[in-house]
C-alpha positions in Angstrom: -6.6 26.2 -3.4 -3.2 25.8 -5.1 -1.4 26.5 -1.8 -3.5 23.8 -0.1 -2.8 21.4 -2.9 1.0 22.0 -2.4 0.7 21.5 1.3 -1.1 18.2 1.1 1.2 16.9 -1.6 4.2 17.9 0.5 2.8 16.0 3.5 2.3 12.9 1.3 5.9 13.2 0.2 7.0 13.5 3.8 4.9 10.5 4.8 6.4 8.3 2.0 9.8 9.4 3.0 9.5 9.2 6.8 6.7 6.7 7.2 4.9 8.7 9.8 3.3 12.1 10.4 2.1 14.0 13.5 -1.6 13.7 14.5 -2.2 17.2 13.2 -0.6 16.4 9.8 -2.7 13.2 9.4 -5.8 15.1 10.3 -5.0 17.9 7.8 -4.7 15.3 5.0 -8.0 13.6 6.0 -9.8 16.9 6.1 -8.4 17.9 2.7 -8.5 14.5 1.0 -10.4 15.8 -2.0 -7.4 17.8 -3.0 -4.8 15.1 -2.9 -6.4 11.6 -3.1 -5.1 11.1 -6.7 -1.5 12.0 -5.6 -1.8 9.7 -2.5 -2.9 6.7 -4.6 -0.1 7.3 -7.0 2.4 7.0 -4.1 0.7 4.2 -2.2 0.5 2.0 -5.3 4.2 2.7 -6.1 5.2 1.7 -2.5 3.1 -1.5 -2.7 4.8 -2.3 -6.0 8.3 -1.7 -4.6 7.7 -4.3 -1.9 5.2 -6.8 -3.3 5.4 -6.2 -7.1 2.1 -6.6 -8.8 1.2 -9.7 -6.7 -2.2 -9.9 -5.1 -2.6 -12.6 -2.5 -5.7 -14.6 -2.1 -7.0 -15.9 1.3 -9.7 -18.6 1.4 -12.3 -17.4 3.9 -14.1 -20.2 5.9 -16.8 -18.6 8.0 -17.5 -21.6 10.2 -19.9 -20.3 12.8 -22.3 -17.3 13.1 -23.0 -17.9 16.8 -21.5 -15.1 19.0 -21.6 -14.5 22.7 -21.1 -10.8 22.2 -23.7 -8.1 21.5 -21.7 -5.5 19.5 -24.2 -2.8 18.5 -23.1 -2.8 14.8 -23.0 -6.5 14.1 -25.6 -8.6 12.4 -24.6 -11.8 14.2 -24.8 -10.1 17.6 -26.2 -12.3 20.4 -29.5 -10.4 20.6 -30.4 -10.7 16.9 -33.2 -13.3 17.0 -33.6 -13.1 13.2 -30.2 -14.5 12.5 -30.3 -18.0 11.1 -27.6 -19.7 13.1 -25.2 -22.4 12.0 -22.0 -24.2 12.9 -19.8 -26.1 10.5 -18.5 -29.5 11.6 -14.8 -30.3 11.5 -15.5 -32.4 8.4 -17.3 -29.5 6.6 -14.3 -27.2 7.4 -11.8 -29.7 6.1 -13.9 -30.1 2.9 -13.9 -26.4 2.4 -10.1 -26.4 2.8 -9.8 -29.3 0.3 -11.8 -27.3 -2.3 -9.7 -24.2 -1.6 -6.4 -26.0 -2.0 -7.5 -27.5 -5.3 -8.5 -24.0 -6.5 -5.0 -22.7 -5.6 -5.4 -21.2 -2.1 -2.5 -21.5 0.2 -3.9 -19.5 3.1 -7.1 -20.4 5.0 -8.8 -17.9 7.2 -11.0 -19.5 9.9 -13.4 -16.8 10.9 -16.4 -16.9 13.2 -18.3 -15.3 16.0 -17.1 -15.8 19.6 -18.7 -19.2 19.9 -17.9 -21.2 23.1 -19.1 -24.4 21.4 -15.7 -24.4 19.7 -13.5 -25.2 22.7 -9.7 -24.7 22.6 -9.3 -28.4 22.0 -11.7 -28.3 19.1 -9.9 -25.4 17.5 -6.6 -27.0 18.1 -7.8 -30.2 16.4 -9.0 -28.3 13.4 -5.7 -26.5 13.0 -3.6 -29.6 13.3 -5.8 -31.5 10.8 -5.5 -28.8 8.2 -1.8 -28.4 8.8 -1.2 -32.2 8.6 -3.0 -32.4 5.2 -1.6 -29.1 3.8 1.8 -28.3 5.5 2.6 -25.8 2.8 -0.4 -23.6 3.8 -0.8 -20.8 6.3 -3.7 -20.7 8.8 -5.2 -17.4 9.9 -7.6 -17.4 12.9 -10.2 -14.7 13.3 -12.2 -15.8 16.3 -12.1 -12.9 18.7 -10.8 -12.3 22.2 -9.1 -15.3 23.9 -6.8 -15.8 26.8 -3.0 -15.7 26.4 -3.0 -19.5 27.1 -5.5 -20.1 24.4 -3.6 -18.1 21.8 -0.5 -19.9 22.8 -2.2 -23.3 22.3 -3.4 -22.3 18.8 0.1 -21.1 17.9 1.7 -24.4 19.0 -0.9 -26.3 17.0 0.2 -24.5 13.9 -1.7 -21.3 13.5 0.4 -18.7 11.7 -1.7 -15.5 11.8 -4.4 -14.0 13.8 -6.8 -11.2 12.7 -8.4 -9.3 15.5 -10.0 -6.0 14.4 -9.9 -3.5 17.2 -12.7 -1.5 15.4 -11.5 1.8 17.1 -8.4 2.8 19.1 -10.4 5.4 21.0 -11.8 4.1 24.3 -14.7 6.5 24.4 -15.7 5.6 20.8 -15.2 1.9 21.6 -17.7 2.2 24.4 -20.3 3.8 22.0 -20.0 0.8 19.7 -20.1 -2.0 22.3 -22.0 -3.1 25.4 -20.7 -2.6 28.9 -19.5 -6.3 29.1 -16.9 -5.6 26.4 -13.6 -4.1 27.5 -11.5 -1.8 25.3 -8.4 -2.6 27.4 -8.9 -6.3 26.9 -9.2 -5.9 23.2 -5.9 -4.0 23.0 -4.2 -6.4 25.4 -5.2 -9.3 23.2 -3.4 -7.7 20.2 -0.3 -7.3 22.4 -0.4 -10.9 23.5 -0.7 -12.1 19.9 2.4 -10.2 19.0 4.3 -11.5 22.0 3.5 -15.1 20.9 4.9 -14.5 17.4 1.8 -14.5 15.3 1.6 -12.4 12.2 -1.0 -10.1 13.6 -3.8 -8.3 11.9 -5.7 -5.4 13.4 -8.3 -3.1 11.8 -11.2 -0.7 12.1 -14.4 0.4 10.5 -14.4 3.6 8.5 -17.4 5.8 9.0 -18.8 3.9 12.0 -21.4 5.8 14.2 -19.8 8.6 16.3 -16.5 8.3 14.6 -14.8 11.7 13.9 -12.0 12.6 11.6 -9.9 13.1 14.7 -10.5 9.4 15.5 -9.2 8.4 12.1 -6.0 10.4 12.6 -5.6 8.6 16.0 -5.9 5.3 14.2 -2.9 6.0 12.1 -0.8 6.9 15.1 -2.1 3.7 16.9 -1.2 1.5 14.0 2.3 3.0 13.6 3.0 2.1 17.3 1.4 -1.3 17.1 3.1 -2.3 13.9 0.7 -5.0 12.9 1.5 -7.3 9.9 -1.9 -6.9 8.4 -4.6 -4.2 8.6 -8.2 -4.9 7.6 -10.3 -1.9 7.2 -13.7 -1.4 5.5 -16.6 1.0 5.5 -19.2 0.6 8.2 -22.4 -0.8 6.7 -25.5 -0.9 8.8 -27.6 -4.1 9.5 -31.4 -3.9 9.7 -31.5 -6.0 12.9 -29.1 -3.9 15.0 -29.5 -0.7 17.1 -27.5 1.0 14.3 -29.9 0.1 11.6 -30.6 3.7 10.6 -27.1 4.9 10.9 -25.4 6.2 7.7 -22.9 3.8 6.2 -19.2 4.7 5.7 -18.0 6.3 2.4 -16.0 4.7 -0.3 -13.7 7.7 -0.9 -12.7 8.0 2.8 -12.1 4.3 3.1 -9.8 4.3 0.0 -8.0 7.4 1.4 -7.3 5.6 4.7 -6.0 2.6 2.7 -3.5 4.8 1.0 -2.4 6.5 4.2 -1.9 3.1 5.9 0.2 1.8 3.0 2.6 4.8 3.3 2.6 4.6 7.1 3.3 0.8 7.2 4.8 0.1 3.7 5.2 -3.6 4.3 1.8 -4.3 5.6 -0.6 -6.9 4.2 -3.7 -4.8 3.3 -6.9 -6.4 2.2 -9.4 -5.0 -0.3 -12.3 -6.1 1.8 -15.7 -7.6 1.0 -17.3 -4.5 2.5 -15.6 -2.4 -0.2 -17.1 -4.7 -2.8 -20.5 -4.4 -1.2 -20.7 -0.6 -1.3 -19.3 -0.3 -4.8 -19.3 -3.0 -7.6 -15.7 -2.1 -8.3 -14.8 -1.5 -4.7 -12.1 -4.1 -4.4 -10.4 -3.1 -7.6 -10.4 0.5 -6.3 -8.9 -0.7 -3.1 -6.1 -2.3 -4.9 -5.5 0.9 -6.8 -5.3 2.6 -3.4 -2.5 0.3 -2.2 -4.2 -3.0 -1.1 -2.7 -6.3 -1.9 -5.0 -9.0 -0.5 -8.4 -10.3 -1.4 -10.4 -12.9 0.6 -13.0 -14.8 -1.5 -15.4 -17.1 0.4 -14.8 -20.8 0.7 -17.7 -21.5 3.1 -20.3 -24.0 1.9 -22.8 -22.2 -0.4 -25.6 -23.2 2.0 -24.3 -21.0 4.8 -22.8 -18.0 3.0 -25.9 -15.8 3.2 -26.2 -16.6 7.0 -22.9 -15.0 7.9 -24.4 -11.6 7.5 -22.4 -9.0 9.5 -24.1 -6.2 7.6 -26.9 -5.8 5.1 -26.5 -6.7 1.4 -23.1 -8.5 1.9 -22.0 -10.0 -1.4 -22.0 -13.8 -1.1 -22.0 -15.2 -4.6 -20.5 -14.4 -8.0 -17.0 -13.1 -8.0 -17.0 -13.1 -4.2 -17.1 -16.9 -4.1 -13.8 -18.8 -4.3 -15.2 -21.0 -7.0 -15.3 -18.0 -9.4 -11.6 -17.6 -9.1 -11.2 -17.1 -12.9 -13.7 -14.2 -12.8 -11.7 -12.7 -9.9 -8.5 -13.1 -11.7 -9.9 -11.2 -14.7 -11.1 -8.3 -12.5 -7.7 -8.1 -10.7 -5.9 -7.9 -14.0 -7.8 -4.7 -14.8 -5.8 -3.1 -12.0 -2.5 -4.0 -13.5 -2.0 -6.7 -10.9 -2.2 -10.5 -10.8 -3.4 -13.1 -8.3 -0.6 -15.4 -7.2 -0.7 -18.9 -5.7 1.4 -18.4 -2.5 1.1 -18.2 1.2 1.6 -14.5 0.8 3.6 -13.9 4.0 4.4 -10.5 5.4 7.6 -9.1 3.8 8.6 -6.8 6.6 11.7 -8.4 7.9 12.3 -5.7 10.5 9.0 -4.6 11.9 10.5 -1.2 12.7 11.1 -0.4 9.1 
């Protein structure tokens, strides 16, 4: 046991020093995470502190539509879910959410929704320009799925700064186990590459513990992320939804998700790394634990209270209390227990050279 402990700690030292490991080395750490998680988190929080200090950035999440043309097998707003109570926010409602967020101290807005063709490129462009005109000091992140190169370019020229497109898995076989045949793994990866070409700050991400995922898949994710060099990585545990084909599948584990956060921080030291809502859903202190594993972003909900419970990607999603942007004082208090502080700032990526 002592020998194993030494091997894992040495690998963590190597990862911190060289910022990458081989597939076999990543896999060894994942398989033996119980023996080294504490040492990993010590290193991952030190690295986060070296780059970002004790600053935790807040993003105001505006979930503006839960209509989606896709039918992903894990998602509660999938096209086939007839029990979902659908909604769309008007441009005016989105702008009111941004107004409230700005007054609360948010300087980044995340416009997130299903892949809803009602919102044409022109409508999205108009929303972006309207927010930017009113709040030029703010950053806009889009998270609205797969679009053409031309659409992404149009949004960028309108003023969008960042784009979050979780790839969910970098393994084609696994991807096809999670999605219907109309979805293309190649297109998802190509979208990420197009976003980088266009100069967005790009966010990728995956579920931890999703159905059919192996530890080998998780090691592959770290290699994939190292090569992609995204500016942000959003990961969270898979949580089942009662109205999906995966309703009886086991949810992802907190400890494994935290361990992956720590490995990502050491692999991509400059990355913006959210402590996600899903972490807070599976554990009351999940987001605080995420910060202690190396995360440095939280995304409270700015959506109108009337629709928060309708954007239900998975069961039991937290929608009120400290999750809501209005309870920013509560959130500040919780973040302070980690030794960190929420800051009012755009919270841009501090990478400089992406190849660092």
